[in-house]
mmJSON file of the N, C-alpha and C atoms, coordinates in Angstrom:
{"data_MODEL":{"atom_site":{
"group_PDB":["ATOM","ATOM","ATOM","ATOM","ATOM","ATOM","ATOM","ATOM","ATOM","ATOM","ATOM","ATOM","ATOM","ATOM","ATOM","ATOM","ATOM","ATOM","ATOM","ATOM","ATOM","ATOM","ATOM","ATOM","ATOM","ATOM","ATOM","ATOM","ATOM","ATOM","ATOM","ATOM","ATOM","ATOM","ATOM","ATOM","ATOM","ATOM","ATOM","ATOM","ATOM","ATOM","ATOM","ATOM","ATOM","ATOM","ATOM","ATOM","ATOM","ATOM","ATOM","ATOM","ATOM","ATOM","ATOM","ATOM","ATOM","ATOM","ATOM","ATOM","ATOM","ATOM","ATOM","ATOM","ATOM","ATOM","ATOM","ATOM","ATOM","ATOM","ATOM","ATOM","ATOM","ATOM","ATOM","ATOM","ATOM","ATOM","ATOM","ATOM","ATOM","ATOM","ATOM","ATOM","ATOM","ATOM","ATOM","ATOM","ATOM","ATOM","ATOM","ATOM","ATOM","ATOM","ATOM","ATOM","ATOM","ATOM","ATOM","ATOM","ATOM","ATOM","ATOM","ATOM","ATOM","ATOM","ATOM","ATOM","ATOM","ATOM","ATOM","ATOM","ATOM","ATOM","ATOM","ATOM","ATOM","ATOM","ATOM","ATOM","ATOM","ATOM","ATOM","ATOM","ATOM","ATOM","ATOM","ATOM","ATOM","ATOM","ATOM","ATOM","ATOM","ATOM","ATOM","ATOM","ATOM","ATOM","ATOM","ATOM","ATOM","ATOM","ATOM","ATOM","ATOM","ATOM","ATOM","ATOM","ATOM","ATOM","ATOM","ATOM","ATOM","ATOM","ATOM","ATOM","ATOM","ATOM","ATOM","ATOM","ATOM","ATOM","ATOM","ATOM","ATOM","ATOM","ATOM","ATOM","ATOM","ATOM","ATOM","ATOM","ATOM","ATOM","ATOM","ATOM","ATOM","ATOM","ATOM","ATOM"],
"id":[1,2,3,4,5,6,7,8,9,10,11,12,13,14,15,16,17,18,19,20,21,22,23,24,25,26,27,28,29,30,31,32,33,34,35,36,37,38,39,40,41,42,43,44,45,46,47,48,49,50,51,52,53,54,55,56,57,58,59,60,61,62,63,64,65,66,67,68,69,70,71,72,73,74,75,76,77,78,79,80,81,82,83,84,85,86,87,88,89,90,91,92,93,94,95,96,97,98,99,100,101,102,103,104,105,106,107,108,109,110,111,112,113,114,115,116,117,118,119,120,121,122,123,124,125,126,127,128,129,130,131,132,133,134,135,136,137,138,139,140,141,142,143,144,145,146,147,148,149,150,151,152,153,154,155,156,157,158,159,160,161,162,163,164,165,166,167,168,169,170,171,172,173,174,175,176,177,178,179,180],
"type_symbol":["N","C","C","N","C","C","N","C","C","N","C","C","N","C","C","N","C","C","N","C","C","N","C","C","N","C","C","N","C","C","N","C","C","N","C","C","N","C","C","N","C","C","N","C","C","N","C","C","N","C","C","N","C","C","N","C","C","N","C","C","N","C","C","N","C","C","N","C","C","N","C","C","N","C","C","N","C","C","N","C","C","N","C","C","N","C","C","N","C","C","N","C","C","N","C","C","N","C","C","N","C","C","N","C","C","N","C","C","N","C","C","N","C","C","N","C","C","N","C","C","N","C","C","N","C","C","N","C","C","N","C","C","N","C","C","N","C","C","N","C","C","N","C","C","N","C","C","N","C","C","N","C","C","N","C","C","N","C","C","N","C","C","N","C","C","N","C","C","N","C","C","N","C","C","N","C","C","N","C","C"],
"label_atom_id":["N","CA","C","N","CA","C","N","CA","C","N","CA","C","N","CA","C","N","CA","C","N","CA","C","N","CA","C","N","CA","C","N","CA","C","N","CA","C","N","CA","C","N","CA","C","N","CA","C","N","CA","C","N","CA","C","N","CA","C","N","CA","C","N","CA","C","N","CA","C","N","CA","C","N","CA","C","N","CA","C","N","CA","C","N","CA","C","N","CA","C","N","CA","C","N","CA","C","N","CA","C","N","CA","C","N","CA","C","N","CA","C","N","CA","C","N","CA","C","N","CA","C","N","CA","C","N","CA","C","N","CA","C","N","CA","C","N","CA","C","N","CA","C","N","CA","C","N","CA","C","N","CA","C","N","CA","C","N","CA","C","N","CA","C","N","CA","C","N","CA","C","N","CA","C","N","CA","C","N","CA","C","N","CA","C","N","CA","C","N","CA","C","N","CA","C","N","CA","C","N","CA","C","N","CA","C","N","CA","C"],
"label_alt_id":[null,null,null,null,null,null,null,null,null,null,null,null,null,null,null,null,null,null,null,null,null,null,null,null,null,null,null,null,null,null,null,null,null,null,null,null,null,null,null,null,null,null,null,null,null,null,null,null,null,null,null,null,null,null,null,null,null,null,null,null,null,null,null,null,null,null,null,null,null,null,null,null,null,null,null,null,null,null,null,null,null,null,null,null,null,null,null,null,null,null,null,null,null,null,null,null,null,null,null,null,null,null,null,null,null,null,null,null,null,null,null,null,null,null,null,null,null,null,null,null,null,null,null,null,null,null,null,null,null,null,null,null,null,null,null,null,null,null,null,null,null,null,null,null,null,null,null,null,null,null,null,null,null,null,null,null,null,null,null,null,null,null,null,null,null,null,null,null,null,null,null,null,null,null,null,null,null,null,null,null],
"label_comp_id":["MET","MET","MET","ALA","ALA","ALA","THR","THR","THR","GLU","GLU","GLU","ALA","ALA","ALA","LEU","LEU","LEU","LYS","LYS","LYS","GLY","GLY","GLY","HIS","HIS","HIS","ILE","ILE","ILE","SER","SER","SER","PHE","PHE","PHE","MET","MET","MET","LEU","LEU","LEU","ALA","ALA","ALA","ASP","ASP","ASP","GLY","GLY","GLY","ASP","ASP","ASP","GLU","GLU","GLU","ILE","ILE","ILE","PRO","PRO","PRO","THR","THR","THR","PRO","PRO","PRO","SER","SER","SER","THR","THR","THR","LEU","LEU","LEU","GLU","GLU","GLU","THR","THR","THR","ILE","ILE","ILE","LEU","LEU","LEU","THR","THR","THR","ASP","ASP","ASP","ALA","ALA","ALA","ASP","ASP","ASP","HIS","HIS","HIS","GLN","GLN","GLN","ASP","ASP","ASP","ALA","ALA","ALA","ILE","ILE","ILE","ALA","ALA","ALA","PHE","PHE","PHE","LEU","LEU","LEU","LEU","LEU","LEU","ILE","ILE","ILE","GLU","GLU","GLU","VAL","VAL","VAL","SER","SER","SER","GLU","GLU","GLU","ALA","ALA","ALA","ILE","ILE","ILE","LEU","LEU","LEU","ASN","ASN","ASN","HIS","HIS","HIS","GLN","GLN","GLN","GLU","GLU","GLU","LEU","LEU","LEU","CYS","CYS","CYS","VAL","VAL","VAL","LYS","LYS","LYS","ASN","ASN","ASN"],
"label_asym_id":["A","A","A","A","A","A","A","A","A","A","A","A","A","A","A","A","A","A","A","A","A","A","A","A","A","A","A","A","A","A","A","A","A","A","A","A","A","A","A","A","A","A","A","A","A","A","A","A","A","A","A","A","A","A","A","A","A","A","A","A","A","A","A","A","A","A","A","A","A","A","A","A","A","A","A","A","A","A","A","A","A","A","A","A","A","A","A","A","A","A","A","A","A","A","A","A","A","A","A","A","A","A","A","A","A","A","A","A","A","A","A","A","A","A","A","A","A","A","A","A","A","A","A","A","A","A","A","A","A","A","A","A","A","A","A","A","A","A","A","A","A","A","A","A","A","A","A","A","A","A","A","A","A","A","A","A","A","A","A","A","A","A","A","A","A","A","A","A","A","A","A","A","A","A","A","A","A","A","A","A"],
"label_entity_id":["1","1","1","1","1","1","1","1","1","1","1","1","1","1","1","1","1","1","1","1","1","1","1","1","1","1","1","1","1","1","1","1","1","1","1","1","1","1","1","1","1","1","1","1","1","1","1","1","1","1","1","1","1","1","1","1","1","1","1","1","1","1","1","1","1","1","1","1","1","1","1","1","1","1","1","1","1","1","1","1","1","1","1","1","1","1","1","1","1","1","1","1","1","1","1","1","1","1","1","1","1","1","1","1","1","1","1","1","1","1","1","1","1","1","1","1","1","1","1","1","1","1","1","1","1","1","1","1","1","1","1","1","1","1","1","1","1","1","1","1","1","1","1","1","1","1","1","1","1","1","1","1","1","1","1","1","1","1","1","1","1","1","1","1","1","1","1","1","1","1","1","1","1","1","1","1","1","1","1","1"],
"label_seq_id":[1,1,1,2,2,2,3,3,3,4,4,4,5,5,5,6,6,6,7,7,7,8,8,8,9,9,9,10,10,10,11,11,11,12,12,12,13,13,13,14,14,14,15,15,15,16,16,16,17,17,17,18,18,18,19,19,19,20,20,20,21,21,21,22,22,22,23,23,23,24,24,24,25,25,25,26,26,26,27,27,27,28,28,28,29,29,29,30,30,30,31,31,31,32,32,32,33,33,33,34,34,34,35,35,35,36,36,36,37,37,37,38,38,38,39,39,39,40,40,40,41,41,41,42,42,42,43,43,43,44,44,44,45,45,45,46,46,46,47,47,47,48,48,48,49,49,49,50,50,50,51,51,51,52,52,52,53,53,53,54,54,54,55,55,55,56,56,56,57,57,57,58,58,58,59,59,59,60,60,60],
"pdbx_PDB_ins_code":[null,null,null,null,null,null,null,null,null,null,null,null,null,null,null,null,null,null,null,null,null,null,null,null,null,null,null,null,null,null,null,null,null,null,null,null,null,null,null,null,null,null,null,null,null,null,null,null,null,null,null,null,null,null,null,null,null,null,null,null,null,null,null,null,null,null,null,null,null,null,null,null,null,null,null,null,null,null,null,null,null,null,null,null,null,null,null,null,null,null,null,null,null,null,null,null,null,null,null,null,null,null,null,null,null,null,null,null,null,null,null,null,null,null,null,null,null,null,null,null,null,null,null,null,null,null,null,null,null,null,null,null,null,null,null,null,null,null,null,null,null,null,null,null,null,null,null,null,null,null,null,null,null,null,null,null,null,null,null,null,null,null,null,null,null,null,null,null,null,null,null,null,null,null,null,null,null,null,null,null],
"Cartn_x":[0.81,0.023,0.875,1.982,2.873,3.456,3.736,4.294,3.282,2.03,0.996,0.826,0.877,0.699,1.826,3.062,4.189,4.122,3.729,3.573,2.532,1.417,0.37,0.811,1.561,2.048,2.992,3.916,4.822,4.084,3.079,2.271,1.618,1.055,0.456,1.503,2.674,3.751,4.135,4.246,4.64,3.527,2.267,1.161,1.1,1.532,1.553,2.777,3.724,4.948,5.969,5.78,6.732,7.976,9.088,10.36,10.398,10.81,10.969,12.339,12.408,13.69,14.558,15.866,16.782,16.633,16.595,16.463,17.664,17.4,18.445,19.101,20.359,21.045,20.586,20.727,20.395,21.258,22.487,23.403,22.895,22.458,21.933,20.679,19.777,18.554,18.861,19.773,20.04,20.796,21.374,22.057,21.045,19.81,18.751,18.253,18.248,17.875,16.477,15.581,14.236,14.173,15.275,15.252,16.283,16.969,18.075,17.548,16.309,15.726,15.011,15.13,14.41,14.987,14.157,14.556,14.497,15.609,15.675,15.36,14.624,14.326,14.206,14.386,14.298,13.118,12.263,11.114,11.343,11.245,11.445,10.117,9.603,8.335,8.614,7.944,8.12,6.766,6.759,5.501,5.03,3.732,3.166,3.8,4.12,4.74,6.072,6.843,8.115,7.894,6.948,6.653,6.149,5.508,4.991,5.985,7.21,8.261,7.912,7.123,6.804,7.754,8.535,9.538,10.911,11.899,13.269,14.074,13.583,14.396,13.449,14.043,13.309,13.372,12.263,12.219,12.068,12.762,12.612,11.472],
"Cartn_y":[-1.199,0.004,1.25,1.25,2.399,2.696,1.658,1.849,2.578,2.199,2.863,4.302,4.53,5.919,6.814,6.298,7.088,7.333,6.349,6.512,7.575,7.505,8.498,9.913,10.055,11.333,11.929,11.084,11.515,11.898,11.139,11.487,12.878,13.164,14.473,15.561,15.303,16.297,16.63,15.574,15.755,16.55,16.165,16.831,18.314,18.647,20.032,20.795,20.092,20.721,20.827,20.108,20.2,19.385,19.771,19.048,17.896,16.736,15.549,15.684,15.824,15.982,14.742,14.942,13.825,13.146,11.829,11.121,11.423,11.518,11.751,10.448,10.509,9.298,9.052,7.829,7.489,8.321,8.481,9.273,10.693,11.307,12.663,12.742,11.803,11.786,11.663,10.786,10.507,11.664,12.592,13.736,14.806,14.713,15.629,15.2,16.141,15.808,15.194,15.563,14.997,13.542,13.059,11.68,10.759,11.229,10.415,9.155,9.082,7.897,7.04,7.373,6.646,5.247,4.348,3.012,2.801,2.495,2.297,0.85,0.687,-0.66,-0.615,-1.764,-1.874,-2.779,-2.322,-3.097,-3.617,-4.92,-5.539,-6.158,-5.732,-6.283,-7.526,-8.591,-9.88,-10.261,-10.506,-10.817,-12.243,-12.453,-13.775,-14.821,-14.38,-15.29,-15.765,-14.917,-15.354,-16.304,-15.961,-16.826,-18.209,-18.231,-19.535,-20.143,-19.635,-20.156,-20.125,-19.106,-18.944,-18.014,-17.249,-16.349,-16.699,-16.585,-16.948,-15.726,-14.53,-13.351,-12.262,-11.297,-10.133,-9.065,-8.474,-7.378,-6.054,-5.033,-3.696,-3.0],
"Cartn_z":[-0.008,-0.001,0.007,0.699,0.733,-0.636,-1.393,-2.742,-3.618,-3.56,-4.365,-3.922,-2.627,-2.139,-2.595,-2.569,-3.036,-4.553,-5.31,-6.748,-7.053,-6.324,-6.482,-6.152,-5.049,-4.628,-5.692,-6.203,-7.248,-8.5,-8.879,-10.053,-9.934,-8.75,-8.522,-8.567,-7.979,-8.029,-9.472,-10.284,-11.712,-12.47,-12.189,-12.82,-12.456,-11.231,-10.788,-11.237,-11.886,-12.324,-11.225,-10.1,-9.006,-9.349,-8.826,-8.99,-8.012,-8.442,-7.538,-6.916,-5.572,-4.926,-4.953,-4.943,-4.906,-3.535,-3.49,-2.201,-1.285,0.016,0.987,1.343,1.736,2.244,3.695,4.14,5.516,6.471,6.16,7.035,7.182,6.071,6.114,6.976,6.826,7.59,9.073,9.463,10.886,11.545,10.756,11.373,11.813,11.338,11.76,13.136,14.066,15.478,15.534,14.65,14.663,14.228,13.618,13.091,13.75,14.768,15.362,16.014,16.417,17.022,15.98,14.738,13.667,13.474,13.054,12.761,11.26,10.645,9.194,8.83,7.769,7.267,5.767,5.151,3.701,3.366,2.481,2.063,0.682,0.496,-0.819,-1.228,-2.372,-2.887,-3.716,-3.37,-4.05,-4.676,-5.964,-6.649,-6.334,-6.501,-6.305,-7.247,-8.473,-9.441,-8.923,-8.311,-7.766,-6.585,-5.727,-4.59,-5.019,-6.19,-6.697,-7.692,-7.721,-8.59,-10.071,-10.467,-11.89,-12.606,-11.854,-12.441,-11.889,-12.718,-12.264,-11.843,-12.093,-11.718,-11.235,-10.497,-9.981,-11.083,-11.406,-12.421,-11.735,-12.195,-11.642,-12.306],
"occupancy":[1.0,1.0,1.0,1.0,1.0,1.0,1.0,1.0,1.0,1.0,1.0,1.0,1.0,1.0,1.0,1.0,1.0,1.0,1.0,1.0,1.0,1.0,1.0,1.0,1.0,1.0,1.0,1.0,1.0,1.0,1.0,1.0,1.0,1.0,1.0,1.0,1.0,1.0,1.0,1.0,1.0,1.0,1.0,1.0,1.0,1.0,1.0,1.0,1.0,1.0,1.0,1.0,1.0,1.0,1.0,1.0,1.0,1.0,1.0,1.0,1.0,1.0,1.0,1.0,1.0,1.0,1.0,1.0,1.0,1.0,1.0,1.0,1.0,1.0,1.0,1.0,1.0,1.0,1.0,1.0,1.0,1.0,1.0,1.0,1.0,1.0,1.0,1.0,1.0,1.0,1.0,1.0,1.0,1.0,1.0,1.0,1.0,1.0,1.0,1.0,1.0,1.0,1.0,1.0,1.0,1.0,1.0,1.0,1.0,1.0,1.0,1.0,1.0,1.0,1.0,1.0,1.0,1.0,1.0,1.0,1.0,1.0,1.0,1.0,1.0,1.0,1.0,1.0,1.0,1.0,1.0,1.0,1.0,1.0,1.0,1.0,1.0,1.0,1.0,1.0,1.0,1.0,1.0,1.0,1.0,1.0,1.0,1.0,1.0,1.0,1.0,1.0,1.0,1.0,1.0,1.0,1.0,1.0,1.0,1.0,1.0,1.0,1.0,1.0,1.0,1.0,1.0,1.0,1.0,1.0,1.0,1.0,1.0,1.0,1.0,1.0,1.0,1.0,1.0,1.0],
"B_iso_or_equiv":[0.0,0.0,0.0,0.0,0.0,0.0,0.0,0.0,0.0,0.0,0.0,0.0,0.0,0.0,0.0,0.0,0.0,0.0,0.0,0.0,0.0,0.0,0.0,0.0,0.0,0.0,0.0,0.0,0.0,0.0,0.0,0.0,0.0,0.0,0.0,0.0,0.0,0.0,0.0,0.0,0.0,0.0,0.0,0.0,0.0,0.0,0.0,0.0,0.0,0.0,0.0,0.0,0.0,0.0,0.0,0.0,0.0,0.0,0.0,0.0,0.0,0.0,0.0,0.0,0.0,0.0,0.0,0.0,0.0,0.0,0.0,0.0,0.0,0.0,0.0,0.0,0.0,0.0,0.0,0.0,0.0,0.0,0.0,0.0,0.0,0.0,0.0,0.0,0.0,0.0,0.0,0.0,0.0,0.0,0.0,0.0,0.0,0.0,0.0,0.0,0.0,0.0,0.0,0.0,0.0,0.0,0.0,0.0,0.0,0.0,0.0,0.0,0.0,0.0,0.0,0.0,0.0,0.0,0.0,0.0,0.0,0.0,0.0,0.0,0.0,0.0,0.0,0.0,0.0,0.0,0.0,0.0,0.0,0.0,0.0,0.0,0.0,0.0,0.0,0.0,0.0,0.0,0.0,0.0,0.0,0.0,0.0,0.0,0.0,0.0,0.0,0.0,0.0,0.0,0.0,0.0,0.0,0.0,0.0,0.0,0.0,0.0,0.0,0.0,0.0,0.0,0.0,0.0,0.0,0.0,0.0,0.0,0.0,0.0,0.0,0.0,0.0,0.0,0.0,0.0],
"pdbx_formal_charge":[null,null,null,null,null,null,null,null,null,null,null,null,null,null,null,null,null,null,null,null,null,null,null,null,null,null,null,null,null,null,null,null,null,null,null,null,null,null,null,null,null,null,null,null,null,null,null,null,null,null,null,null,null,null,null,null,null,null,null,null,null,null,null,null,null,null,null,null,null,null,null,null,null,null,null,null,null,null,null,null,null,null,null,null,null,null,null,null,null,null,null,null,null,null,null,null,null,null,null,null,null,null,null,null,null,null,null,null,null,null,null,null,null,null,null,null,null,null,null,null,null,null,null,null,null,null,null,null,null,null,null,null,null,null,null,null,null,null,null,null,null,null,null,null,null,null,null,null,null,null,null,null,null,null,null,null,null,null,null,null,null,null,null,null,null,null,null,null,null,null,null,null,null,null,null,null,null,null,null,null],
"auth_seq_id":[1,1,1,2,2,2,3,3,3,4,4,4,5,5,5,6,6,6,7,7,7,8,8,8,9,9,9,10,10,10,11,11,11,12,12,12,13,13,13,14,14,14,15,15,15,16,16,16,17,17,17,18,18,18,19,19,19,20,20,20,21,21,21,22,22,22,23,23,23,24,24,24,25,25,25,26,26,26,27,27,27,28,28,28,29,29,29,30,30,30,31,31,31,32,32,32,33,33,33,34,34,34,35,35,35,36,36,36,37,37,37,38,38,38,39,39,39,40,40,40,41,41,41,42,42,42,43,43,43,44,44,44,45,45,45,46,46,46,47,47,47,48,48,48,49,49,49,50,50,50,51,51,51,52,52,52,53,53,53,54,54,54,55,55,55,56,56,56,57,57,57,58,58,58,59,59,59,60,60,60],
"auth_comp_id":["MET","MET","MET","ALA","ALA","ALA","THR","THR","THR","GLU","GLU","GLU","ALA","ALA","ALA","LEU","LEU","LEU","LYS","LYS","LYS","GLY","GLY","GLY","HIS","HIS","HIS","ILE","ILE","ILE","SER","SER","SER","PHE","PHE","PHE","MET","MET","MET","LEU","LEU","LEU","ALA","ALA","ALA","ASP","ASP","ASP","GLY","GLY","GLY","ASP","ASP","ASP","GLU","GLU","GLU","ILE","ILE","ILE","PRO","PRO","PRO","THR","THR","THR","PRO","PRO","PRO","SER","SER","SER","THR","THR","THR","LEU","LEU","LEU","GLU","GLU","GLU","THR","THR","THR","ILE","ILE","ILE","LEU","LEU","LEU","THR","THR","THR","ASP","ASP","ASP","ALA","ALA","ALA","ASP","ASP","ASP","HIS","HIS","HIS","GLN","GLN","GLN","ASP","ASP","ASP","ALA","ALA","ALA","ILE","ILE","ILE","ALA","ALA","ALA","PHE","PHE","PHE","LEU","LEU","LEU","LEU","LEU","LEU","ILE","ILE","ILE","GLU","GLU","GLU","VAL","VAL","VAL","SER","SER","SER","GLU","GLU","GLU","ALA","ALA","ALA","ILE","ILE","ILE","LEU","LEU","LEU","ASN","ASN","ASN","HIS","HIS","HIS","GLN","GLN","GLN","GLU","GLU","GLU","LEU","LEU","LEU","CYS","CYS","CYS","VAL","VAL","VAL","LYS","LYS","LYS","ASN","ASN","ASN"],
"auth_asym_id":["A","A","A","A","A","A","A","A","A","A","A","A","A","A","A","A","A","A","A","A","A","A","A","A","A","A","A","A","A","A","A","A","A","A","A","A","A","A","A","A","A","A","A","A","A","A","A","A","A","A","A","A","A","A","A","A","A","A","A","A","A","A","A","A","A","A","A","A","A","A","A","A","A","A","A","A","A","A","A","A","A","A","A","A","A","A","A","A","A","A","A","A","A","A","A","A","A","A","A","A","A","A","A","A","A","A","A","A","A","A","A","A","A","A","A","A","A","A","A","A","A","A","A","A","A","A","A","A","A","A","A","A","A","A","A","A","A","A","A","A","A","A","A","A","A","A","A","A","A","A","A","A","A","A","A","A","A","A","A","A","A","A","A","A","A","A","A","A","A","A","A","A","A","A","A","A","A","A","A","A"],
"auth_atom_id":["N","CA","C","N","CA","C","N","CA","C","N","CA","C","N","CA","C","N","CA","C","N","CA","C","N","CA","C","N","CA","C","N","CA","C","N","CA","C","N","CA","C","N","CA","C","N","CA","C","N","CA","C","N","CA","C","N","CA","C","N","CA","C","N","CA","C","N","CA","C","N","CA","C","N","CA","C","N","CA","C","N","CA","C","N","CA","C","N","CA","C","N","CA","C","N","CA","C","N","CA","C","N","CA","C","N","CA","C","N","CA","C","N","CA","C","N","CA","C","N","CA","C","N","CA","C","N","CA","C","N","CA","C","N","CA","C","N","CA","C","N","CA","C","N","CA","C","N","CA","C","N","CA","C","N","CA","C","N","CA","C","N","CA","C","N","CA","C","N","CA","C","N","CA","C","N","CA","C","N","CA","C","N","CA","C","N","CA","C","N","CA","C","N","CA","C","N","CA","C","N","CA","C","N","CA","C","N","CA","C"],
"pdbx_PDB_model_num":[1,1,1,1,1,1,1,1,1,1,1,1,1,1,1,1,1,1,1,1,1,1,1,1,1,1,1,1,1,1,1,1,1,1,1,1,1,1,1,1,1,1,1,1,1,1,1,1,1,1,1,1,1,1,1,1,1,1,1,1,1,1,1,1,1,1,1,1,1,1,1,1,1,1,1,1,1,1,1,1,1,1,1,1,1,1,1,1,1,1,1,1,1,1,1,1,1,1,1,1,1,1,1,1,1,1,1,1,1,1,1,1,1,1,1,1,1,1,1,1,1,1,1,1,1,1,1,1,1,1,1,1,1,1,1,1,1,1,1,1,1,1,1,1,1,1,1,1,1,1,1,1,1,1,1,1,1,1,1,1,1,1,1,1,1,1,1,1,1,1,1,1,1,1,1,1,1,1,1,1]
}}}
């Protein structure tokens, strides 16, 4: 659900003519006092086809 929300947000930004900012590095984020207690995690989306062994590789 988060992936769809981000895609939608970016679509609206592009439609409004807004510039998409360059992603920040984890190190940059953690130097901000408001984010020093943040927990970083990586989310990897795996398709049903891969889980069912119908695909041999991950597609971007």
